[in-house]
C-alpha positions as CSV (number, residue, x, y, z in Angstrom):
1,X,46.9,76.1,-14.8
2,X,48.1,72.7,-16.1
3,X,46.7,71.3,-19.4
4,X,45.0,68.2,-19.5
5,X,47.1,65.3,-20.8
6,X,46.1,62.7,-23.3
7,X,45.7,60.1,-20.4
8,X,43.1,62.2,-18.7
9,X,41.1,62.7,-21.9
10,X,41.0,59.0,-22.5
11,X,39.8,58.3,-18.9
12,X,37.0,60.9,-19.2
13,X,35.7,59.4,-22.5
14,X,35.7,55.9,-21.0
15,X,33.7,57.0,-17.9
16,X,31.2,58.6,-20.2
17,X,30.8,55.5,-22.3
18,X,30.5,53.3,-19.2
19,X,27.8,55.6,-17.7
20,X,25.7,55.3,-20.9
21,X,26.1,51.5,-20.9
22,X,25.0,51.4,-17.3
23,X,21.8,53.4,-18.0
24,X,21.0,51.2,-21.0
25,X,21.4,48.0,-19.0
26,X,19.2,49.3,-16.1
27,X,16.5,50.1,-18.7
28,X,16.7,46.6,-20.1
29,X,16.5,45.1,-16.6
30,X,13.4,47.2,-15.7
31,X,11.7,46.1,-18.9
32,X,12.3,42.5,-18.1
33,X,11.0,42.9,-14.6
34,X,7.9,44.6,-15.8
35,X,7.2,41.9,-18.3
36,X,7.7,39.1,-15.7
37,X,5.4,41.0,-13.3
38,X,2.7,41.4,-15.8
39,X,3.0,37.6,-16.8
40,X,2.8,36.6,-13.1
41,X,-0.3,38.8,-12.6
42,X,-2.0,37.2,-15.6
43,X,-1.2,33.7,-14.4
44,X,-2.6,34.5,-11.0
45,X,-5.8,35.9,-12.3
46,X,-6.1,32.7,-14.4
47,X,-5.6,30.4,-11.4
48,X,-8.1,32.3,-9.3
49,X,-10.6,32.1,-12.0
50,X,-10.2,28.4,-12.3
51,X,-10.4,27.9,-8.6
52,X,-13.5,30.1,-8.3
53,X,-15.4,28.5,-11.1
54,X,-14.3,24.8,-11.2
55,X,-15.4,24.1,-14.8
56,X,-14.4,21.2,-16.9
57,X,-10.8,21.2,-17.9
58,X,-8.1,18.9,-19.2
59,X,-7.8,16.8,-22.3
60,X,-10.8,14.6,-21.5
61,X,-12.9,17.5,-20.0
62,X,-13.3,16.0,-16.6
63,X,-14.3,18.3,-13.6
64,X,-11.9,19.6,-11.1
65,X,-12.4,17.9,-7.7
66,X,-10.9,18.1,-4.3
67,X,-8.8,15.2,-3.4
68,X,-10.1,15.1,0.2
69,X,-13.8,14.8,-0.9
70,X,-15.5,11.7,0.1
71,X,-16.9,9.6,-2.7
72,X,-18.4,6.2,-3.3
73,X,-16.5,3.5,-5.1
74,X,-18.4,2.7,-8.3
75,X,-17.7,-1.0,-7.9
76,X,-18.2,-2.0,-4.2
77,X,-20.0,1.2,-2.9
78,X,-17.3,1.8,-0.2
79,X,-16.7,5.3,1.1
80,X,-13.2,6.4,0.0
81,X,-11.3,9.7,-0.6
82,X,-10.5,11.0,-4.0
83,X,-6.9,10.9,-3.2
84,X,-7.0,7.1,-3.0
85,X,-8.0,6.7,-6.7
86,X,-5.6,4.7,-8.8
87,X,-7.4,5.6,-12.1
88,X,-8.6,9.1,-12.5
89,X,-12.0,10.0,-13.9
90,X,-12.3,10.4,-17.7
91,X,-15.1,11.1,-20.1
92,X,-15.8,7.4,-20.7
93,X,-15.1,5.9,-17.3
94,X,-15.3,6.9,-13.6
95,X,-12.5,6.9,-11.0
96,X,-11.2,3.5,-9.9
97,X,-10.1,2.5,-6.4
98,X,-7.8,-0.4,-5.4
99,X,-7.8,-0.1,-1.6
100,X,-11.4,-1.5,-1.2
101,X,-12.1,-4.0,-4.1
102,X,-9.0,-4.0,-6.4
103,X,-11.1,-2.0,-9.1
104,X,-14.0,-4.4,-9.0
105,X,-12.1,-7.7,-9.0
106,X,-12.9,-8.5,-5.3
107,X,-16.7,-9.1,-5.3
108,X,-18.1,-10.5,-2.1
109,X,-21.7,-10.8,-0.9
110,X,-23.1,-7.9,1.1
111,X,-22.9,-8.3,4.8
112,X,-26.3,-8.6,6.7
113,X,-27.4,-6.3,9.3
114,X,-26.8,-7.7,12.9
115,X,-29.8,-9.1,14.7
116,X,-31.2,-7.7,17.8
117,X,-29.9,-7.0,20.6
118,X,-26.4,-6.8,19.0
119,X,-27.7,-4.0,16.6
120,X,-28.6,-1.7,19.4
121,X,-25.6,-2.5,21.6
122,X,-23.2,-1.5,18.8
123,X,-24.5,2.0,19.0
124,X,-23.6,2.3,22.7
125,X,-20.1,3.5,23.6
126,X,-20.1,1.7,26.9
127,X,-20.7,-1.7,25.1
128,X,-17.8,-1.0,22.8
129,X,-15.4,-0.9,25.8
130,X,-16.6,-4.2,27.1
131,X,-17.1,-5.9,23.7
132,X,-13.8,-7.8,23.8
133,X,-14.8,-9.3,27.1
134,X,-18.2,-10.3,25.8
135,X,-16.8,-11.8,22.7
136,X,-14.2,-13.8,24.7
137,X,-16.9,-15.3,26.8
138,X,-18.9,-16.4,23.7
139,X,-15.9,-17.5,21.5
140,X,-15.7,-21.1,20.3
141,X,-11.9,-21.3,20.4
142,X,-9.0,-19.7,22.2
143,X,-6.6,-17.1,20.8
144,X,-2.9,-18.0,21.4
145,X,-0.1,-15.4,21.5
146,X,1.6,-13.1,24.0
147,X,-0.9,-10.2,24.5
148,X,0.7,-7.2,26.0
149,X,-1.7,-6.2,28.7
150,X,0.5,-3.3,29.9
151,X,-0.4,-1.4,26.8
152,X,-4.2,-2.3,26.7
153,X,-4.8,-1.6,30.4
154,X,-3.2,1.9,30.4
155,X,-5.2,5.3,30.4
156,X,-5.7,7.0,27.1
157,X,-6.6,5.7,23.7
158,X,-7.0,1.9,23.6
159,X,-4.2,-0.1,22.0
160,X,-3.9,-3.8,21.3
161,X,-0.4,-5.4,21.0
162,X,0.4,-9.1,20.2
163,X,3.8,-10.7,20.3
164,X,5.0,-13.9,18.9
165,X,3.3,-16.4,16.6
166,X,-0.6,-16.2,16.7
167,X,-2.4,-19.5,16.8
168,X,-6.0,-20.6,17.6
169,X,-6.9,-23.8,19.3
170,X,-10.1,-25.6,20.0
171,X,-10.8,-28.3,22.5
172,X,-12.9,-31.6,22.5
173,X,-16.6,-31.7,23.0
174,X,-16.2,-32.6,26.7
175,X,-13.4,-31.4,28.9
176,X,-10.9,-34.0,30.4
177,X,-11.6,-35.3,33.9
178,X,-11.2,-32.7,36.6
179,X,-10.9,-29.7,34.4
180,X,-13.7,-27.1,33.9
181,X,-15.3,-26.4,30.5
182,X,-13.9,-23.7,28.3
183,X,-15.0,-22.0,25.1
184,X,-16.9,-24.4,22.8
185,X,-17.4,-26.8,25.7
186,X,-19.5,-24.1,27.4
187,X,-22.2,-24.7,24.8
188,X,-22.5,-28.4,25.8
189,X,-21.6,-28.9,29.5
190,X,-23.7,-27.6,32.4
191,X,-25.8,-25.1,30.4
192,X,-28.0,-24.5,33.4
193,X,-25.3,-22.4,34.9
194,X,-23.8,-21.3,31.5
195,X,-23.5,-17.5,32.4
196,X,-21.6,-18.2,35.7
197,X,-19.5,-20.7,34.0
198,X,-18.5,-18.3,31.2
199,X,-17.6,-15.5,33.5
200,X,-15.6,-17.9,35.7
201,X,-13.6,-19.3,32.7
202,X,-12.9,-15.9,31.2
203,X,-12.5,-13.9,34.4
204,X,-9.1,-12.1,34.4
205,X,-9.6,-9.7,37.2
206,X,-12.8,-7.7,37.1
207,X,-13.3,-7.3,33.4
208,X,-15.8,-10.2,33.1
209,X,-17.7,-9.2,36.2
210,X,-18.5,-5.8,34.6
211,X,-20.6,-7.4,32.0
212,X,-24.3,-7.7,33.0
213,X,-25.8,-11.2,33.2
214,X,-28.9,-10.0,31.3
215,X,-26.6,-8.8,28.5
216,X,-24.8,-12.1,28.2
217,X,-28.1,-14.0,28.3
218,X,-29.5,-11.9,25.5
219,X,-26.3,-12.5,23.3
220,X,-26.4,-16.3,24.0
221,X,-30.1,-16.5,22.8
222,X,-29.2,-14.4,19.8
223,X,-26.4,-17.0,18.8
224,X,-28.7,-19.9,19.6
225,X,-31.3,-18.6,17.1
226,X,-29.1,-17.3,14.2
227,X,-25.6,-18.9,14.5
228,X,-25.3,-22.3,12.9
229,X,-22.1,-23.1,14.9
230,X,-23.9,-22.6,18.1
231,X,-26.8,-24.8,16.8
232,X,-24.3,-27.5,16.0
233,X,-22.9,-27.6,19.6
234,X,-26.4,-27.4,21.1
235,X,-27.3,-30.4,19.0
236,X,-24.3,-32.3,20.6
237,X,-25.6,-31.2,24.0
238,X,-29.1,-32.6,23.4
239,X,-27.5,-35.9,22.2
240,X,-25.5,-36.2,25.4
241,X,-28.4,-35.3,27.6
242,X,-30.5,-37.9,25.9
243,X,-28.4,-40.7,27.5
244,X,-26.8,-41.9,24.3
245,X,-23.5,-43.6,25.4
246,X,-22.1,-43.9,21.9
247,X,-19.2,-41.5,21.5
248,X,-19.3,-39.1,18.5
249,X,-17.4,-36.3,17.0
250,X,-18.2,-33.0,15.3
251,X,-16.7,-32.2,12.0
252,X,-16.5,-28.6,10.8
253,X,-16.4,-28.9,7.0
254,X,-13.8,-27.0,5.1
255,X,-16.0,-26.6,2.0
256,X,-13.0,-26.8,-0.2
257,X,-15.0,-27.5,-3.3
258,X,-17.5,-24.8,-2.7
259,X,-15.9,-21.9,-4.6
260,X,-17.4,-18.5,-3.7
261,X,-19.2,-18.3,-0.4
262,X,-22.3,-16.3,-1.5
263,X,-25.0,-17.9,0.7
264,X,-25.1,-18.2,4.4
265,X,-24.2,-21.7,5.8
266,X,-26.9,-24.0,7.1
267,X,-26.5,-26.3,10.1
268,X,-26.1,-29.4,8.0
269,X,-23.4,-27.7,5.8
270,X,-21.3,-26.3,8.5
271,X,-20.9,-29.3,10.7
272,X,-22.1,-32.9,11.3
273,X,-22.2,-35.4,14.1
274,X,-20.1,-38.5,13.2
275,X,-20.7,-41.7,15.3
276,X,-17.8,-44.0,15.8
277,X,-14.0,-43.9,15.9
278,X,-13.2,-40.9,13.8
279,X,-10.2,-38.8,14.7
280,X,-8.5,-35.8,13.3
281,X,-6.0,-37.7,11.4
282,X,-8.7,-39.0,9.0
283,X,-10.3,-35.7,8.4
284,X,-8.0,-34.2,5.9
285,X,-8.5,-30.4,6.0
286,X,-11.8,-30.6,7.8
287,X,-11.8,-29.7,11.6
288,X,-12.8,-32.7,13.7
289,X,-13.7,-32.2,17.4
290,X,-13.3,-35.4,19.3
291,X,-15.6,-36.6,22.0
292,X,-13.2,-36.3,24.9
293,X,-9.5,-35.6,24.6
294,X,-6.8,-33.5,26.2
295,X,-5.4,-32.5,22.8
296,X,-6.0,-29.0,21.6
297,X,-5.8,-29.1,17.7
298,X,-4.8,-25.9,16.0
299,X,-7.1,-24.4,13.4
300,X,-5.6,-23.3,10.1
301,X,-6.0,-19.7,9.1
302,X,-7.2,-21.0,5.7
303,X,-10.2,-22.6,7.2
304,X,-13.4,-20.7,6.2
305,X,-14.7,-20.8,9.7
306,X,-11.5,-19.4,11.2
307,X,-12.8,-16.0,12.1
308,X,-16.4,-17.1,12.8
309,X,-15.2,-19.4,15.6
310,X,-13.1,-16.7,17.2
311,X,-15.4,-13.6,16.8
312,X,-19.0,-14.7,17.2
313,X,-20.1,-11.1,17.7
314,X,-18.5,-9.9,14.5
315,X,-20.0,-12.8,12.6
316,X,-23.3,-13.6,14.4
317,X,-24.6,-15.6,11.4
318,X,-21.5,-17.9,11.3
319,X,-20.5,-16.7,7.9
320,X,-17.8,-18.4,5.9
321,X,-14.6,-16.4,5.7
322,X,-11.6,-16.4,3.5
323,X,-10.9,-19.3,1.2
324,X,-8.0,-19.5,-1.1
325,X,-10.2,-20.7,-3.9
326,X,-12.4,-17.5,-4.1
327,X,-12.0,-16.3,-7.7
328,X,-11.7,-12.8,-8.9
329,X,-14.6,-11.2,-10.8
330,X,-13.6,-10.7,-14.4
331,X,-13.6,-7.0,-15.4
332,X,-12.3,-5.1,-18.3
333,X,-9.6,-3.7,-16.0
334,X,-8.3,-7.3,-15.2
335,X,-4.6,-7.4,-16.3
336,X,-3.2,-9.9,-13.8
337,X,-2.5,-13.6,-14.2
338,X,-3.6,-14.6,-10.7
339,X,-7.1,-16.1,-10.7
340,X,-8.0,-16.0,-6.9
341,X,-8.0,-13.2,-4.4
342,X,-5.3,-13.0,-1.7
343,X,-6.0,-12.9,2.0
344,X,-5.0,-9.3,2.3
345,X,-7.4,-8.2,-0.4
346,X,-10.2,-10.2,1.3
347,X,-9.7,-8.7,4.7
348,X,-9.2,-5.2,3.3
349,X,-12.6,-5.5,1.6
350,X,-14.2,-6.4,5.0
351,X,-13.2,-3.4,6.9
352,X,-14.5,-0.8,4.5
353,X,-17.3,1.6,5.3
354,X,-20.5,0.7,3.3
355,X,-23.6,2.4,4.6
356,X,-25.9,0.2,2.5
357,X,-24.6,-3.0,4.2
358,X,-24.2,-4.3,7.7
359,X,-21.3,-2.6,9.5
360,X,-20.8,-4.9,12.5
361,X,-17.1,-5.0,12.1
362,X,-16.3,-1.3,11.8
363,X,-18.7,-0.6,14.7
364,X,-17.2,-3.1,17.1
365,X,-14.9,-0.6,19.0
366,X,-12.0,-2.3,20.8
367,X,-12.8,-5.6,19.2
368,X,-11.9,-4.1,15.8
369,X,-8.4,-3.5,17.0
370,X,-8.0,-7.1,17.9
371,X,-9.6,-8.2,14.7
372,X,-7.2,-6.0,12.6
373,X,-4.2,-7.4,14.4
374,X,-5.5,-11.0,14.0
375,X,-6.0,-10.6,10.3
376,X,-2.6,-9.0,9.9
377,X,-0.8,-11.9,11.6
378,X,-2.8,-14.3,9.4
379,X,-1.7,-12.3,6.3
380,X,1.9,-12.4,7.3
381,X,1.7,-16.2,7.9
382,X,0.2,-16.6,4.4
383,X,3.2,-14.7,2.9
384,X,5.6,-16.8,4.9
385,X,3.8,-19.9,3.7
386,X,4.1,-18.8,0.1
387,X,7.9,-18.2,0.4
388,X,8.3,-21.6,2.0
389,X,6.5,-23.4,-0.7
390,X,8.2,-21.4,-3.5
391,X,11.9,-21.6,-2.6
392,X,12.8,-22.8,-6.1
393,X,11.4,-19.7,-7.7
394,X,13.4,-17.6,-5.2
395,X,16.6,-19.5,-6.0
396,X,17.0,-20.5,-2.4
397,X,19.0,-23.6,-3.4
398,X,22.1,-21.3,-3.6
399,X,21.9,-20.9,0.2
400,X,20.8,-24.4,1.4
401,X,23.7,-26.7,0.2
402,X,26.2,-28.3,2.3
403,X,29.0,-26.0,1.2
404,X,27.2,-23.1,2.6
405,X,26.5,-24.8,5.9
406,X,30.2,-25.7,6.3
407,X,31.4,-22.2,5.4
408,X,28.9,-20.6,7.9
409,X,30.3,-22.9,10.6
410,X,27.3,-25.3,10.9
411,X,29.4,-28.5,11.2
412,X,26.9,-30.3,13.5
413,X,24.7,-32.3,11.0
414,X,22.1,-33.0,13.8
415,X,21.2,-29.3,13.9
416,X,20.9,-28.8,10.2
417,X,17.4,-28.8,8.7
418,X,15.6,-27.3,5.9
419,X,16.4,-23.6,5.7
420,X,13.8,-21.2,4.4
421,X,15.3,-18.2,2.8
422,X,13.4,-15.0,3.1
423,X,13.9,-12.4,0.2
424,X,15.3,-9.0,1.0
425,X,11.8,-7.5,0.0
426,X,10.2,-9.0,3.0
427,X,9.6,-6.1,5.5
428,X,11.3,-6.3,8.8
429,X,13.9,-9.0,8.4
430,X,17.7,-8.3,8.9
431,X,18.3,-8.4,5.1
432,X,15.6,-5.8,4.5
433,X,16.9,-3.5,7.3
434,X,20.6,-3.9,6.1
435,X,19.5,-3.0,2.5
436,X,17.7,0.1,3.7
437,X,20.7,1.1,5.8
438,X,23.1,0.9,2.9
439,X,20.7,2.9,0.7
440,X,20.6,5.6,3.3
441,X,24.4,5.7,3.7
442,X,24.8,5.9,-0.1
443,X,22.5,8.9,-0.2
444,X,24.5,10.6,2.7
445,X,27.8,10.0,0.9
446,X,26.5,11.6,-2.3
447,X,24.5,14.6,-0.8
448,X,26.1,14.9,2.7
449,X,24.7,14.3,6.1
450,X,21.2,15.4,6.8
451,X,20.5,18.6,8.6
452,X,16.9,18.0,9.7
453,X,15.1,15.0,11.4
454,X,11.5,15.6,10.4
455,X,8.8,13.6,12.2
456,X,5.2,13.2,11.1
457,X,2.5,11.9,13.4
458,X,-1.2,11.1,13.1
459,X,-3.9,13.1,14.7
460,X,-7.4,11.6,15.5
461,X,-8.8,15.1,15.3
462,X,-8.1,15.5,11.6
463,X,-11.1,17.0,9.8
464,X,-10.9,14.2,7.1
465,X,-11.3,11.5,9.8
466,X,-14.2,13.2,11.4
467,X,-16.0,13.7,8.1
468,X,-15.7,9.9,7.3
469,X,-17.0,9.0,10.8
470,X,-20.1,11.2,10.3
471,X,-21.0,9.2,7.2
472,X,-22.4,6.3,9.3
473,X,-23.7,8.3,12.4
474,X,-20.5,9.3,14.1
475,X,-17.9,7.4,16.2
476,X,-14.7,8.0,18.1
477,X,-11.6,8.2,15.9
478,X,-9.9,5.8,18.4
479,X,-12.4,3.1,17.4
480,X,-11.2,3.3,13.7
481,X,-7.4,2.9,13.6
482,X,-7.7,1.9,9.9
483,X,-9.0,5.4,9.0
484,X,-6.2,7.1,10.9
485,X,-3.6,5.0,9.1
486,X,-5.2,5.7,5.7
487,X,-5.3,9.5,6.3
488,X,-1.8,9.4,7.7
489,X,-0.5,7.7,4.5
490,X,-2.2,10.2,2.2
491,X,-0.9,13.2,4.1
492,X,2.7,11.7,4.2
493,X,2.6,11.1,0.5
494,X,1.5,14.7,0.0
495,X,4.3,15.9,2.3
496,X,6.9,14.0,0.3
497,X,5.5,15.2,-2.9
498,X,5.9,18.9,-1.6
499,X,9.5,18.1,-0.7
500,X,10.3,16.8,-4.2
501,X,8.5,19.7,-5.9
502,X,10.5,22.2,-3.7
503,X,7.6,23.8,-1.9
504,X,9.3,23.8,1.5
505,X,12.9,24.0,0.4
506,X,13.0,25.7,-3.0
507,X,16.2,26.0,-5.0
508,X,17.9,29.5,-4.6
509,X,17.0,31.8,-7.5
510,X,19.9,33.4,-9.5
511,X,20.8,36.9,-8.4
512,X,20.7,40.0,-10.6
513,X,23.9,41.3,-11.9
514,X,24.3,45.0,-11.1
515,X,26.8,47.3,-13.0
516,X,27.1,50.0,-10.3
517,X,30.7,49.2,-9.5
518,X,32.8,49.7,-12.6
519,X,35.9,48.1,-11.3
520,X,34.5,44.6,-12.2
521,X,34.3,45.5,-15.9
522,X,37.3,44.6,-18.2
523,X,37.6,47.3,-20.8
524,X,39.7,46.9,-23.9
525,X,41.6,49.9,-25.2
526,X,41.4,50.7,-28.9
């Protein structure tokens, strides 16, 4: 039997020491795991208690609320979601919302309930399908632009697409020789066959024939009774039928010195008959309709009667619309230098759900689609107008001098004009797209190529949309594209927030170090 050497004795003592260290480390790890588990259980109980009993919490002791609950804006009484609040509720002040009234700065008169029979027709789904046709037959002016009928006439949810620059034109009081009357001329010429003339002028297939004659007649009588624009043109008809041979014009007053439009217009305020040689050149910003002319003057989107002339069924009382001189209401939250509201803020205020007011616009079905597109194009034109008139503030002189023209190859002076430089912040222009592309490429260079292409689409059957529609009696989600867009934006922001917080793609947790394999330990000999 061989004796154990010194080396074997040292190895045996080392293995014994390492075994003791391993047991000690395992005991420490188990204690840490137990403490973490107990802490997690305590936090879970605390969270369940707070969710089950939503008592007041936080520094200001405000109640815990669900962000998808429908609430009423304290300023304009519009129905909004809690998630749309820009200022949260505190002990001294309620929540504030910007999407509807800019935290109370946009203060407009309440809309009146529509008159009969329009009020009853807006509750019928069949009328909401034909409302665009009925409005087109009663409109006072035409809508210019390339309307994509291939989208609007297809099966499925209704869509309204418009290409090119939008413009609205209105003709003279009487049509030129040999041409049939259209739009506002139908209120003056051959009113004995008015319904047939309206269907004939608007007929683009069978859409106008689907509207009942009695329905059109009842709507015409409603406008004759309540709409001051219709009364003005009827007054011109009576003057022509009386045999008066003196030519006259109608002037639709701009009301540029009026300020806020709080009261409904009267016939004498909205227009007047002017006898004599009075053309559009001498009217300034007022809209002048000549007696007989082949010219079709364009109506500015800044005219207060811009929308009432195009949408008589949305504005049956001929209400004044947006005016660039409508001031803000002074509130304690006002911290901006601008004194008057913008066009976007005005139209955003118009399409809100307010059960205590008239809801003609939001109940108009397919006509609401056209109205939203029309207001959006008008808002874009206002932005472009502001950029064109404020080129000095945008430092556009750096791009418009002769040296830049020569360097860019524009050597023909006859083709050079006043260039309007759009800033890169204007959505959709080539500079904007190029800037976003460069930002995306910079992110890819730093983090690497993306592995997932995630899409996020809207769903008209979302519970949040249906709950909002039930507030005013129920409607189809396809008739309220604004609600779908608002819910889509809120859900998209929530999804991006979850991405940033690591809810879907959390960072990998650090693994625990185990000492089972002793070959990874470096031991020092004494």
